[in-house]
N, C-alpha and C positions, 0 to 999 in steps of 0.2 A: 523540432517538427513544427509544421504549420498547424495551428489548432484546428482550423476548419477542415483541411485536407486529411488530417489524422482521424478526425471524427468521421468523415465520409468513408474512409478506408475501413475502419473498425466496424461501421454499420453494414458495409458490403459484406465483410468477412462473416458477421454474425448471421446475416441472411443466408449466405452460402452454407454455414455450419448447420443451421437449423433445417435447411433444405435437405442437405446430405443425410441428416439424422431420419427423416420422415419420408422423403420422395422414393418411390419405387419404379416409377417409369425411368427407363435408361436415358431417354432424351433430356428429361428434367435433371437427372443427376449429372449429366454432361454440362449442362448449362450451370449448375451450381459449382461445378469444378472450375468452370471458366470464370465465375465470379470470384471464387477464392484466388485464383491466379491474378485476376485483375487487382484485387486488394493487395496482394504481396508486391505487384509492380508499383502501386501507389505508395506504399510505405517505403519501398526502395528509393523512390524519387525524392522523398522528403527526409530521408535519414542517410546514414553511412552504411547501412546493412544491405547486402545484396539480395536481389529478389529470391534466389533459391533458399536462402536462410529464412526469409519471412515465410515462404511457402511451406518449408519443413516445419516451422514453428505452428503455422496455422493448421496443418494436417494433423498434428498432434491433439487438437482441440476437437473433441467430439461431443455429441449430446447437445442438448438445448443450450444456446449461449446465454450465459448470465454473467453479471459483474463478479469479479474477484473480491476478496475480502482482505484488507490490510488491518492488523490491530496494532495499536500503540498504547504504552502505558506511562503515565505521569506520575512520579514520586517527588513530593515536595517536602523539604526540611525547612521550616521557617520561609524565608523569601529565597530559597535556592531550589533549583530543579536538578534532577539526575538526568545526565545526557550520556550517550555512548559516541565513540569515535569510529566511523567506518573506514575499513581499509581502502575501499573502492575509490574514495575520493578525499580521505584525510579529514572530512569535516564531521560535524556533530549532529546528532539527532535524537529525538525521543525513541527510546529502545522499542523494537516491535519489528513486524514483518508479516509475511502471508500467513493466514490461518492454514493449519493442516487439515486434511480430510478427517472426519470423526472426532475432531477437537471442538468442544463448546468454546464459544469466543473467550470466556474468562479463562479456560485451561490454556488457550493459545497464548494469551498475553502474559500469563505467569510464566509459561515456558519461555517466552521471548525474554522477559526480564531476568530470568534465572540465568539464561545463556549470555546475554549481552551486557548485564552488569555485574554478575556474580552474587546478587541478592536474592533470597526467597521473598516473595510478596504475596499479599492477598489484594483481590480487586474490591474497591469499596463502592464505586459508582461508574456506570456508563455515562460519561459527560457529553459525547457528541457522537453523532452518525453523519458523516459527511460524504458528498460525492466528490471524489477527487477532482474531476473535470471542472467543477465550479470554483476550485480554490488554486489549482496549479495550471493556470492557463498557459504559461510559458514553457511547460514541461509536459507535453502529451505523451502517452504511452499506447502501446499496441492493444491494451486491454482496458475496458472500462472496470473501474474498481471503487468500492466504498471504504472509507476509514472510520473504524470503531475505535474511539478513544475513551480510555478508562482512567480513572483515578486509582492509585494503588498505594498501599503501606507496606513497609518493610516488616518481614516477620523473623529473618535470620539471613545468614550468609550461606552461599552455595558453592563457592570454589572459583575455579577458572572461568574465562570468557571463551565465548565461541570464537572460531578461527577467523571470522570476518570482522571481528571487532578489536581494535587496538587497545582501547582503555575506557573506562567509565569513572565519571566523577560529577560532584555537585557543582553548579555554577550559580551565581547570584543573578537574579532576574534582570538586574540592570547592567549586567556585565556578560551578556550571552557570547559564546565563542562563534565562529564562522559555522554557520548552520548548513546541513545539507538540505538544500531547499527543494529538492525532489522529495524528500521524506518528511521534513518538519518545517513549518512556518512559523515566524515569531508570533504572529496573531493567534495561533493554534496553542502555543505554550501559555499566552495570555488568557485564552479562553478557559484552559484548564485550570489555571491558577485562580480565576474567578469562581469556579466551581469548588475548588479546594477551600477557598476562604467562606464560601456560602454553599454548603452541601444541599441546601433546599432549592437551589436553582433547578428549573426543569432541564432535561436532556436536551441539548441543541441538535438540530437535524436539519438536512436540506429537503 
């Protein structure tokens, strides 16, 4: 997707979503529906997803539009990092995913680590809070999101892996596999390792 055009389409969609949440005048509501349809057309122009699918996706979003939350957990053993391999692209990433409603961030990342690596973990530090748009310029998404990155420590094993994950294992930091760059960037693993080495570092944020 074009970074600029995706951002424009998302902004129009958020205005439409907020307008439909609060507007009572039928003419205003009609205009917000037209804005939502326009944002769906824009997203279709810069992606391989047809307009009607974007429109259905946007219609399911209600209430005040806010960024979504992606949590990621980093576990280090010496100079190795724990990664999981995604079925969707066959590449590797820090374990994590969308936070679920009613889950505190730490609970969400502990669950993701359990499902995607087979390990029980505890969270030891929130190392970074990042605006995805500022770091993944070549991979824009229909939703604005924040990435919460935690340091974690293994407390036990939990059994099998989630169906979306093929395997999980540790890799030396100087021999990282092919990363799923829409999920994890090498510089973020480096950032987390610096926090692992020096826990007194302040939390990084955008």
